[in-house]
N, C-alpha and C positions, 0 to 999 in steps of 0.2 A: 463812619467815613473808612475805617480801615477795611471793613467788610466790602464796601463798594470798590475799594482800590484792588482788593484781591480778585473780585469778580469781573472788573473793568477789562475790556478788550484792549490789549496794548497795540498801538499804532507804531509800525516801524519808522514810518516816516510822517512828516507833517501832511495832513489830509491834502493840502493844496498841491503837494508835489507827488501824488500818488500816480499820476499819469507819466511822470518821468521815468527814464530807464535806471534800473538798479545796476550797480557796478558788476554785480555778479550774474546777471541776467543777459548780458550781451551776447547776441548771437555770434558764434564763432566765426562763420563765414563773413559776417558784416564787419567783425573786428579785423580779420585779415584784409579785407578788401579796403577798410579805412587805413590801415597801416600802410599797404602797398601805395594807395593813392597819396597818403601824407608823405611817405618817404620819397616817392617820385617828385611831388611838389616841392618839398623841402630841399632836395638835392638841386632842383632846377632853380629855386628862388633863394637858396641859402637861409631859409627861415625854418620855424617849426621848432618842436621839442628835441634839440640835439641830445640832451641828456634827460632820460626818463627813469622813473622808478617803478612803474608797472605797465603791463601790456594795455591797460585801459587808458593810461595817460598818453601812451604811444598812439593808440587809436584815436584820441582826442574825442572821447565820448562826452555827450551832454551830462551824464551823471558825475563823470569825473570832474568836469568843470563845476558843477553844482556843489559837490563835495569840497573842492578846493576853496570855494569862497565861504564856506560855513566855518563857525568857530570850532565846532565839533563835529564828528561824524553824524549821520542822521540818527535820530533817536536819542542822542546822548543828552539832550536837554529839552526834549519834547514834553508837552503837557500831556499825561497818560491818566489823569483821573477822570472819572465821569461826572464829577461835581460841576455844577453850572458856574458861569462867570459871577452871577448874583450870589450864588451860594459861597463861592470862594471869597468874595469881598466881605461877606458877613463874617465868615470864619477869621479872615485876616484882621478885620476890625478889632475883634476881642483879642487875638493873639499879639497884636502890637502893644497893647497895654501891658502884657506880661513878657515882652521881649527880653527884658533884663533877667528874667528867671529862666527863660527856656532857650535863650540864644546860645548858652554854653553847654558843653557836655559835663555832666556831674563825674568828677573822677572819684574812684574808690578811696576812702580813708586809709591811711596806712601810718603806723606808729613809726617814729624816728628814735632808734635807740643809739645813744653814743657809746664810744668806746670805754670799757672799764680799763683796760690795758691796751694802748694802741700799739699794733704790730710795728716792729722795727723796720726802718726804711720806707715805711708806706706814709706818704703825704696826701690827704684827701685832695682830688682835683688834680693830681699829678700822675699820669699813668707810668707804669713800668713796661719794660720790653724783654722778652725772653726769646732766645734762638731755639728753634725747634723744626719740625718738619711734618709734613702731611703727605701721604702716599697715594698714588694712582697707578693702578696696573702693576704695583710692585715697586715703582719708581718713587723715590723720595724728591719731594718739592721743598726746598729749604725756605724757611720763613722766619719772620720776627713777628711775635704775637704781642699785641698791646693789651695790657691788663689793667683795669680800674678796680682797686681794692679787692683783688683777687679774682676779678671777673674778667675772662678774655672777651675783648669787644671789637677786635680789628686785627686783620691779618695783613702783613706786607711781605715783600720778598727780601731775602737776606742779600744784599748787594755786595757782601764780602765772600760769599760762597763761590767757589771757582765753578760750579755747575750751572749756575743761573745768573750771577752777576746782578741780582735784583730782578725785580719784576715777578709777576705771578701769572696764573691763568684763572679762568672763571671758576673751576672747580675747586681750586685753592681757596679763592676769595670767599666762596659759598660754603665752605666747610665750617665756618663760624656758627651759620645757621643750623647745621646738621648737629652742632654740639648741642644746641638749645632746643632741638625737635621735640615737641611735647608727645609725638607718637614714638618715640625711641622706646625699646624695650626696657622695663623698669624693674623686673624681678625675674627670679628663675621660674619657669612654668614647666608642669607635667600634666599631660593629657588635658590641657585647658585650665588647670587649677594652678593658682599661685602657690609656690612651695619656697622653702629655705634653702640656702646654699649647703648647709650641713646635711639636709635631706639628699640633695643631689650627690654629695660625697658618699653618703651610706648607699646609695643605689648603685653607683658606678664601682665601688670598692670590690664587690662581689664578682662581676664579670671580669674585671681586670685580674684579679687573682686566679680566676679559672683560666685565663689566657696564658699565665704564665707556664703552666704545664705544657701548653701547646705552642709556646714560644711566640704567642701572638699570631698564630696562624689566622685566626678570625678576625683580625683587627684591621680596619681600613680607615686612614685618615685622609680627608678630601680638603684641600686648602687652595686658596687663590694664589697668584704669582707672589712669591716671597723673596724679597732681597735682604731682609734683616740677618745679619750674621748671628745675632744672638738667638733669635728664634730659630734659625736653621740649624744652630748648634743644639738647641733644646729638642728639635725634632729628630736629629740624628742620635742623640742620647736616648731618647725613647726607643728608637729602633735597635739600639744596643740591648736594651732591656727586654724588647720583644722582636728578635731578629727575623721572625717570619711575618710580621706585619707589614703593610705596604702604605707608602706614601704617595697618594695621588693628587695631582695638580690640575685645576681647571678654572677658568673664567672665560666668559663669551668673547671679550674683545682681547684675545691673546696674540702672540707673535709666533704661532706656529709656522706660518709661511716664511717668515724672516729667517727663523733658526734652521728650517728645512733647506731654504736656498742657500744659507751659509754652508750647510753640510754637503749640498750638491756641489758648491764651488770650491770648498777648501777641505772637505772630509771632516769637519768638525764644527760645532756651532760657535759664532764668535758675535760680539756686540760691535755694531758699526756705528762710528760717529762721524760727523761731518763738521768741517770748519768753513763756514760760509763767509767768513770775514776774508778769506784769501781766494774765493771763488769768483772769477770773473764771468764764467758761463755756468748756468744752473739749468739742468733738464730734469723736470718732475714727471715720473711715470706714474700717474694717479696717487701722488704723495701729497697729502694736506699738511706739509710739515710746518705751516705757519699758523696753526690753530691748535687749541687745547686738545690734549689727548695724545699727540704725537710725542713719543719720549725726547725730552730735551728742547721742547718747542721754545721755552722762554729764552734760552740762549740763542737758538736758531733765529728767532726773530729779530733779537738785538743784533746779531752779526749780520743778519741780511739786510737790516734797516740802516746799518753804518755804510753799506756799499751803494745806498741808493740816493747819494748825494750828487746832483748833477754837476757841482762844482769840483768834484774829485772824480777819480777813476771810478766809474758806475759799472755795476754788474748787469747781467742781462738774463731774464727768466724766461725759459720755455716751459709750458705746462700742457702736458697731454693727459686728459682726464675723462672719466666716465660720468660724472656728474658735477655740477658746478660747485665751487669751493672757494674758501677765502684765498687759497694760495692761487687758484686759477684767476681771481680777480686782480692780483697783483702782477699777473704775467705780462711780459712785453709781447709775448705771442701765446696764444691760447688755442688749443685744438681740441674740440670735443668729439668723441667717439665711444663706442660701446667698450665696456671693459675687456671683453675678449679681443677686439681689435688693439687696445692698448697693449696687450700682453705680446703682440707681434711687432711692436715698434722697436724694442731693443734688437730685435733680428735685423730689421731694416737698417738701423743706425750701424751695427756692426758689419753688414754687408757693404754699406756705403763707405765706411771707413777703410775697408779692406779691399775695395774693388772699385774700379774706374768705368768698367763696362756696364752694358745693360743687364738688368736683374730680371727683366720680365718683359714679355711682349704684349701684356695686356695694357691696353691704352688708358684704362681707368686707374689701374694700380700705379702705372708709370706717372700719371698725373699726381697721385697721392705721394709717390717717392719724390718727386720734385719739391714737394714742402719739406721733406726730411733731409734732403740734399744740402740745403743751406745750413741746417741745424748740424748735421755731421761735419761739415766744414768749419763751422764755428767751434765745435768741440776740438777739432784737429788743430786749429789755429790757437787754441789756449790749452794745450796739453800740460797738464801739471797744475793748471789753475782753474780747472772746471770740475763739475761733479754731476753724477747722475744718481737721482734718488728714486727709488721704487716705492710704491704705496704698500702698506702693510697687509692689505687685503688681496693684493695681487699674488700670482701663484708663485711657488718656490723656483719655478724655472725663471720668472721674470727677475727675481731677486739674484739668482745665479748669474743671469746675463748682465744684470747691472753692476755686479762685482767684475765681471769679465771686461766691461766697458771701461770702468774706472782703472782697472789694472792696465788695460792696453793703452789707455790715455796717460798714463804716468801719474795718476792722482794719488795713489796709495802712499801714505806717509807726508802727503802735502795738503790735500784738502779732504781726504778720507782716512780714517784710522781704524784699526782693528784692536779688539781687547777681549779678555774673557768675558763671558755673560755676566751680567748684573743678577739675573735670576739664580737663586741658590739651587734650584732644581731644574735645569733646562730641559725639560723633556717635551715630547709632543703632547700638548694638553688634551687634544681631541681624541687621541689614541689611548691616553691615560683614562679619560672618563668612560670611553668604550670598554676598556679592561675592567674597570670597577663595576660597570653595569653587567658586564658578563659574569663577574664573580658573584654579584648580587643573585642574579638569576640561577646561577648554579649552587646556590646555597652555601657558598664558601664564606660568607660574611656574617659574623655573629655580633660584632660591635662596629658601627659606622659613626665616626666622629667628623662632622662638617664643621670646619673652622672657617666661619665667614662664608660669604658667597650666597647664592641662591639658585642652585641647580635646577630645582623643580621648575623654575620659571624659565631659566636662560640656558639650560642644556639642549643640545641638538633635538629637534623633534623627533626624529626617527628612533631615538634611544628611549623614549617614554620613561623618563627618569622618574616622574612623579608616580606613575603607575607601579614601577618596580619598588620604589621606596615604600609605598604604603601597603605592599604586600607582606605577608607573614614571613617572607624568606629572611629578613632581617631582624632578628629578635630584639635588638637595642639599638635605637637611633638617637644620636645626640647632636643638637645644633647650638652653635656659639655665634651670636650675631649681634648687630645693633637693632635689628628690628625682628619682630615676630612675623616674618614674612611667609611666602608661600611654602618654603621648605621647612620652616619651624613648625608650621601647622601639622605636618606629616611625620613630625619626630615625637617620640615619647618624652623627650627632655629638651628644653631650651634654656641656655644660659646666657643671660644679658651681658653684652660685651661693653667694655668701656671704650669711650671715643679717644681718638688719638691726641686730642687736646687734654685728656684726663689720665694719660698712661705714659709709662715709660717704655722705651723700645729703642731700636735704631733701624736704619734702612739706608740703602745705597741709592744714590742719585744716578742719572743717566751716564755720568762719566766715572762712576765707579766709588766716588768719594762717599764715605759713611757719614751720615747725619744722626746726631743724637736727637731722639724724640723725648722731650721732657714735658710733663703735664704742667697745664697753667691753673688748674683747679682740681679739687679732689672729685672722684667720680660722683656725679649727681645721684645715680641711682645704685651705687655700690657694685658697679659692673666690674668683671674681670677682664684684663687684657688678654691678648693672645699668649703672650709669654707666660702669665700666671696660669692660664687654662692648660697649657700643654705641661707646665711644671707640676700641676695637681695630677696629671695623668701618670706622671713619672713618679709620683709618691711624695711631692713637695707641695703639700696643700697650703703651707703657711709662707711660702716664698713670695716676696713682693717683686713687682717689676723693677724697682730701682736696685735691689740686691742682685737680681739676675743679670740686668744690663751691666752694672759696675763689676760684678764677678767675672763676667766673660771678658771684659777689656782689660781687667787686671791680669788675666791670663796672657792676653796679647801684648801688654806693656808691663812686664814685671820688675821694672827698675825701682830704684828707691824714690824716683821723682814722680810716682804715679799719681800722686794727689795733685801735683802741678799739672800734670798731663790731663787728668780728668776735669779739673776746673778749666783749664783752656778749652778743651773740647765742648764743654757746656756753654762756656761764654761765646765761643766763635760759632758754634752750631755744626761743627763737623770735626772729624778725627784726621789730624793732619797726617799725610804720608799714605792715605788710603786710596788715592785716586788711581784708577786703573792705568797700568803701563801698556803703552801701545806696543803692538808686536807685529811681526810679519805673518802673512797668511799666504803660503804658496798656493796657486791655482791648481785645480785637478781637471778642469775641462777646457775644451778648446772651441774656437768660434766655428770650425769646420763641422763640428757636431750639431750646429743649429743654423742650418741654411735657411735663406730668406724664404718665407711663404707668406700668404695672406689669407685670412679666413673667408670662406664664402658666406654670403648673407643668409643668416639663419632665422629662426623664430624669435619673437621678442625676448630680450634678455632682462634678467632681474638683478639688480644690484641691491645687496643688503649692507647697510652701513650703521656704525654707531652714531648715536644722535649727537648733534653739536652741542646741546645744552643739558641733557640728562644722561649722556654717555651710554652705557648699557643697561640702564634701568636703576642703578643704585642710587641715583639722585632724584629719583621720581617724586619723593614727598618734600623736595626742596622747593619751596614757592619762588625763590629768587630765581632759581634756574628754570622753573617751569614757565615763568613770565618773562624771562630774556627772549627777545626776538632772535631767531635763528639767523645767521649772517646773510644768508642769500634769499630765503623765503620771507623772513620776518614772522614766521608763524610762531605762535606761543600756545601753550596748554595742549598741543596736539601733534601728532605725526600725520603725515599725508602720503598719498601715493602719487609720486612726483613724475610728470611726463614732459616731454618738450612740446612746442607749439605745433610742429608738423604732425606728430602722432596724435594730438588731440584733435586737429583739423581732420586728419583722416579717419578716426573712430567717432567723430562728433561728439566729443566730450568737452564739457565746460568745468570751470572752476567750481569746486564743492560738490559736484556730481559723486554719488556714491557708487563705486565699481566693486566687482569681484575679482580677485586674483586667484587663479587656480595654478598649482605647481605640483606635478607628481600625485594628484588626488587629493592634496591638501588645499583648503579655501580659507581665505580671509576677505573681508569687506573693509573698505575706508574710503575717505573722501579724496578727491583729486585736487592737485595743485599744479597748474601749469607754469613751468619755470623757464625763462628765457635762457637760452644757452644750454639747455639739456639735450643730449644727443637724441637723435631719432630711433625708433625702434628699440628704446630701452626704457625701463621702469626702475625707479629708485624708491626704497623704503627704509625708515630708520627704526632701529631697535629702541627698546627701553619703555614703551607704552604698553597699554592694556594690562596693566598690573591689578591683581585681585586683592593683595594685602600689602599695600604699600604705606597706607596711612590716609588721614583725612584729606590730604593735598593731592596724592598721586594716584589713589585708587580709581579705576574706571575711566582714566584719561587716555583718549586715543585708542588704537588697535594694536594687537599683540603680533608683531611681525615675526617672532621667533617661531610661530606656527609654520612658516615655510622655510626655516632654517635647518638644514640636515648637515650631518657629520661629514658627507661627502662634498657637498657644495655650501660651505657656511657664508661665503661672500659673494659668489656670482654663480647664477644658474641661467640656463637657456630653456626655452620652451614654456615660458608663463603665458597664460591666456587671461585676457582682460575682457570683462563683460560688464555692460551698464546694468545697473539694478532699477534705474528710475527713481531712486530716492535721492535726496539732497542732505547735506550735513554742513552746518555753519562753522566756519574756521575763524579763528581770531587772529588775523594778521595785521601788523602795524604798517606794512608796506603801504604807502600812499596816505597815511595819516600824517597830521602836521606837515603837509606839503607847503611850501614857501610860495606864494603868489608873486609874480614879478610884473613890472610895469609893462613890458611887452610880453603878451601872453604866449608868443612863439619863442621868444629868446630866452634861454636859462643860463644867466652868468653865475650859476651857483658853483659849479665845478669848473675850474680853470686848469687845463692841461695842454701839455705839447710834447713833441718829441725832443730828444736831446740834440738832434741835429738843428732844429728849429729854434731851440733855446739858445743855442750858441750864436745863432743869427740875430735873434731878438730876444735878449735876456729880460726885457722889461714888458713881456707880452701880457703878464697878469695885471699890469696897471693901467692898461689902455682905457679902461672905462672907470677909473677911480675919481671920485669927486674931491677936488682940492680941499684939504683940511680948513683952510681959512674961509671957505665959503659956508656961511651960516647966517640964518635970521636971528639966531639966539646970540646974546653977549656971552662968550666963552668964560668958564671958570678957569681961574689961573692955576690949574693943576700942577704945572711944572714948578710952582713955588712951594709945593708941599714936599715932605721927606719922602712919601711914598705914592707912587700911583700904579696900582696894580694892573696887570695885563696878561694876556695868554696868547700864545702862537701855536697853531696845530699844523703840523707838516704832513700834508696829504701823501707825499712821497714815501713817508716812513709808515703811516698807518696802515695796518693789515686786517682791520676790522674784526678783532678777536673778541670784542665786547666786554674785554676785562675791566675797561674804565666804567662801564655802566654797573657792573656789580660791586666795584669797589666804592662808587659813589652811593649805592643803595646802603652798603654796609655802614660806611662813615656817618650818613646823614639821616639814618633811621627811616628810610622810605618804605612806605607800606607796599604790601602785596594786595591787589585788587581783586584778582580772580578772572575767570575767562569771560563772563557775562560783562563785566565792566570794561575789560580790555576791548571786546567787540565794539562797545560804545565809544571808544576812544578815551577812556578815562585812565589809562595806565600812569603811573606816577613817576617814571624814570626822569631824573633831572637832566640827564644827558642822553641823547639818542644817537644812534649810527645810521645816517642815511645812505642807502645803497643806490646808485645811480648806474644806468646802463647807456651805452652809445653804440648805435649801428644796427647791424641785422639783429633781429629778435632770435635767430637761430644760433648765432655766435657772437653775441655783443661784448664789448669791452666793459668792465666793471669798474666802479670807483666808491671808495668809502669816504664818508665825511661825517665827523663827530660834530654834533651841534649841541653845545651847552648854552646857557644864558650868555648873551654877547656883552653883557655889562655895558650898555650903551651910554655914551656921555650925554647924547640927546635922546633920552629913552622915551619912546612913545607911550609906555606904560605909565609913566609917572604923571603926565599932564592930564590923564583921563580919570585917575582914582579920586573918587569924591571924598575919601576920608584920609588921604595922605598916608595909606598903608605902604605903598612903595615910593621910595625917595632916595636921593643920591647923597654919598658920603663925600668928604673932602679928598678921599683917596681914590674916588672914582668907582666905588662899588654900588650897585644898585641892590639896596636893601629892601627886605620885607619885614614890616612890624606886623606879626601875626594877630596881636591883640587887637589892632585896628581894623584889620580886614572883615568886612561885612559880606563879602561873597558876591559883589556885582558883576564880577568877571569882565568888566570893562578893560581891564589891563591886558588880559589873555586876548581878547578880541582885538586890541589896537597893536599887539606884538607881531611884527612881520615875520618873526622867526619861529614863531609857535612853539616856544620853549617853556611856558608857564604851565603849571598843573594845579587843578583844582580838586579839593576833597568834597565830592559831591555827596559822599556818604561817610560814615565813621570807619574809614577804612583800616586804622590803626587797631590792634588787639590791646586792649586796656587790661584784660582779666588774666590772661596767661602768665603765670609767674615766671617761667623761663624766659619769655621774651623781654620781660622787664630787666632781667639780668644781662641780656645781650645788648641792649641799646646803648649808644654813646652818650654818656652823662653830659657831654659838652654841647650837645644838639637838641633843640626844643623838638618835642614829639607832637606833630601838628594834629589838629582835630578837625571835625566836620565843618564845612563852610569856610575854610581857609585857602588862600591861594599860596603855592610855594613854588620854588625854582631853585637852581643853581646859585650858590652864594659865594663862589670861589673858595670854599671851605673857610669862611670867615672865622670859624673857632680856632683853625690852626693859625691863621694870621694874628689873632688876639693872644694865643700863647706865646708865639715867637716874639710878639711886640713886648709883652711883659717881661720875657727873659732879657731882651735887648735893652729895655729901660733900667732894668736892675743893674746891668753891666755897663750903662751909660755909653752905649754904643747903638748902631743902626743894624737892622736885620741883614744878615750876609745872604748873598744870593743863592748860596747852596743849602742853607738850613731850612727854608721854608718850600714845601711841596704840597700841592693839593693831592687829594686822594686819587683822582684819575691820573695825575701825572706820576705819582709814586708807583702806581700799580702798572703802568704802561710798559710792557717788556721792550717795545721798539723805541721808546724815548721820543714818541712823536708829539706829546703834549709838553709845552715848557711854558712855566708860569713864573712871574717875578715882577720886580720893580722896573717899570719903563723909565722912570726918572733917573735911573742909574745907566748911564751910557756903557758901562762895563758889564752889565747883566747879560746873561745869555738871551734872555727875551728880547732885550733892546737890540742886540746884534742881529737876532732873526728877523725883527721887524724892519730892520734897514736893508734887508736883502731884496734884491729885484723881483723875487717870486711872491713876496708878500702881497696880499689883497684882502679887502674886507668883504664880507658877505652882504649882499644888497647894499653896497656902498652908495649907489645913486639916491638912496632914501636919506641919506646924510644924518644917519643915526649915530656915527661915530663909534662904532663898536670897539671896545677894548679887546675882544677876542678877533683874532685875524687869522688868515690861513697862508701857508706857503703851497703855491700852485704845484700841481703833479707833473712830473716830467718823466716820460717812457723812454727806454732805450731800444727800439726795435732794430732788428737786423735789415738793413737797407736791401738786402737780397731776397727778403721774404716778406710778402705783402700780406696784412691781415693778422 
C-alpha cells in the first residue's frame, strides 16, 4: 500500500470540485471588474464585505466562498490514496481489531535517574528566573529567562528594565529555539575536518607571533555591530598589542543612513530616541517603528499604545511609506508612495511650515501638497508635543531633514532626545567593508578574523566578497560563529560560538543602559563566546567570560562595595547609572539649503527591506520564525516579489507567477505577491532567503535578494525591470485561511471601529448588535458563584500586529512546526492567529489587526458534538481538552465558528532530537498524531498560581497571573484575569462601552471579548 501511495497521483481538490475556480487562478481583469462592481454596489446598498482579508474575498469569487465553508483548505483532508473503497474497508476491518496497539505513538524509552545530591535551591517542578539579555543589531533586549532544572525553556521581558518596561519581540522570543538548534556548529572545524580547540590554538599562535614584528599590519578583524563595553574594551586592548591592525564593522541591516544623517545635521553621530508617550502628533517617514527590528521598538510600542485610549487625550499618527507595514496599518492617515517620493516629503513639510504662499504651479503637485498642508498645520499646532520619525533605510538627507523638522518644531528635549551612539565603533559600515575588500584585493591582509556575521552571503553584491575571500590573497581566514554558514565554508578555520544564553557578556540597550548577559546553561557544544575568543587572540587562552566581564566592571566600579554592586546588577539585569545622558545637538544645516522639489516619474523602483520574520537571514534556520505569518502578506517559509494591484493589472501578472527582476545586469527570479496598499510602479523584496548553508530548516527557502543589493544602493534603487517567465510557484500564505463565516454573507461584524469624533457622539457603537446575555436556550451554569471565572479582553486600539503573542504561545505551549507543505494545506498549529483585515480602496485601504485565540465559549459549539467528551467545560469557564480521549473525529473543529482548533494530522512533534526535549516546557503536554489542540488560557500557569494561593490561604491576585501572550505583548493589548472580581482589570475593561463579542449573534458567550478600535483622523484631511 505504501508503494501505491507513493505512485498515486495527488489531487489538489476533490474531483467533484475540479471545475470550480482556484483562488490563485482568478483572471486579474475579472477580479478588478468584480471588485469595482462590488464596491459600487456595496456603496449604494451599504452591503458587501466592508472588511476583507484578501483580494479574492473582496472580489467575491466562487472559489473563495467554497474555501470559506470548508473545514480546512482544499486538499487538507482529501482522500489521496488509489485504494478502492472496498479495499479500504477490508484493511480498516483488520486494523480496528488492533486499534489499541496502533492508535498511539510509541515513545522512546528513557531512563530516569534521580539526584544523588540535589542542587541547592532547585525544586523539581518549580522554575527559576534569571535576568539577562539577547542582542539584535548590537542592541540589548533585556529579558527574564525561565529555567527548569538548569534548562532554559522560556523568555520574557524584564518589566523592571528602564529600556523596555517589559514585553519582547519575536526575535527575542524565538532565540530560545536558536539555543537548541541541532544544526548549530558543534565543534572546531578546519578544511572540513573536525579538530580540537587546542589544535586551533597551535595553528593561530604562529601567525600572531609573526604579526607582532609588523605591529599587526596584516591583521583584520571583522565584527557585526557591538555595543558591549567589555568586548569593545577587549578589542581595543588587542589593537594596542597590534597597533597596525584594523577593526572593521559590517552587518547588512546597519544604521549607516541614520548616523550619516546625524553627521549631516549635527556634524557628529548621535543616537536619537523618541518619547511617544508625550507625542500628540506623530509623522512616520517610512519608519516601521512599531515592529521588531527597529531599535527600542518594545518601549515605543508600549508608549504609543498608552496614547491610543479614546477616553483620554489620544495621539494621531500619519504614515507615509513605500511598502505596507504594521506601523502603516495603525495610522490614522496612511499615504503610500515610492521610497524616492517619500524622501521629498520632509522638504514639502519644511516649505509648508515656513511659507504660506504657493510652492508650485504644477496642478498635480499642488493637489499633492494639499494633502501635506493639514499635516504641516497639525505639526505646527502641536509644537513641542509632536515627532517626525525617519525610516532607517531612507537616505541620510531624509534623516537630516527630520532632525531639522524636529528642531524647528521645538521637539528636541521634549519628545526627541539625543545621546552618544550605543555602537562602540560608530563608523560607516558599508565603507568599512569596502575598505576591507580593497585591502584583501591588494594583498595587505595576512590574517582575517570574522567574528560572527556572514559576509559571504550578505555583503553587497558588487564587492564579490566570497570570490575575494576564497582567493589565495588572504593566507589565513578564521570564522567564529554559531553556524557553519556560507562564510565558514570559505575559511580555513571555524570555531563554534557559544549562544548568548550560554555565555557571559554585556551589551547596551537602546537608551544606553548596560545589561549583564549571564548564561542559563553550560555551553552545549563547548563553544567559545566572543569575549573568550578575542581574549585568546590577545594571549589569554584560559580566560573565561565571567572573569573578563567581572574584571571590566570591577575597573569601572572600584569601590569597596563592588560585590554588592555586582550582585545587584546581576539580579536586576542591568548596571545602574549607565543610561545615556541626553545632550544638546546644535544644527549645522538650514531649511533654505533644501528647497521644495518633487521627483518626476521614473522607471520602476526597487525597495529592499529586511524580512519581518527572519530579519537579514540570521534566523533562517529558526522554524518558529519561518512559519510565522508576516504581518501584512501572511506569507510563511518564503519571500516574494511584492507589487501593487495597479502594477499587476498593467503587467498582467497574477499571484504566484514567477517573474524575473533585472537591475544593473544582475537578475533574480521569484514568485509574485499582489499586496493591497502597495504603491504603484514600485517593487519590494525582502532579504534573508535563498541561503545555501543555513541548516535543514532554512537552506534553499525562497530566493536570494542580496544579489540585487549594492554598496551604492543598499535599500532603494531605480530602473528595475520585471519580466514574466511563464512559470508559477506555490506560496504558503495563511491570509484567508480560518476565515470566519457570518450569518449575513455580506455583512462582517468582526472588526468594529469608528472615529474619535463619532465615538464621542455614540460611545456604545460596538454594542449595537450584541445578543443579550440572558437570552439562551441553555440553562446557565452559575459561574458567578465560583471563586474564579477566567476571561480575556483584547484591545484592538492597542494591538499593533507585532506577532509576538504567537511566538510566545508557541514557546510556552510546545507547539510544533509543521513545514511549508502542511502550511499550504492549512495545517499550521498556532493556537492564536493575527487576522489582518482591510477596508476601502484596494490601492490604499485601511488595515486592522485582530488576534484570535480560543474564545473559551460558555455555550461552546465544540463540546456538544464531541462523541467522546474530549472537550468539556470546567467550573471556572475554561474549555478544556482531554488529549487522551480525543480520537480525531474533528467534529469540534468543524463546529467551531471561530476556526481556532488545530489538529495533528501527522506526527508533527520531533520526539527524537535530544535538544528539543530539553527545550520543551515540562508543564505542558506534548501532543501526538491524531489529537486536537487549542488555546488553553495557559491553564498550567493558572494551576501553578492556584497552588501558591492555596498554600497561603488566599485568592489569586489580579497582577500575579498572566498568560504567555499577555506577558509578552509590548502594547499591553491582551488582558487576562478573573471576571468574577469586579476590581480586576479585565472586569473593568469588559464594562467599557467599546467591549464587544466576536460573532455574538451566535450566542456562544465567548469569554474572550474585544475593545473596538477608534481612529483619530484629522478632520481637515480625508482618506
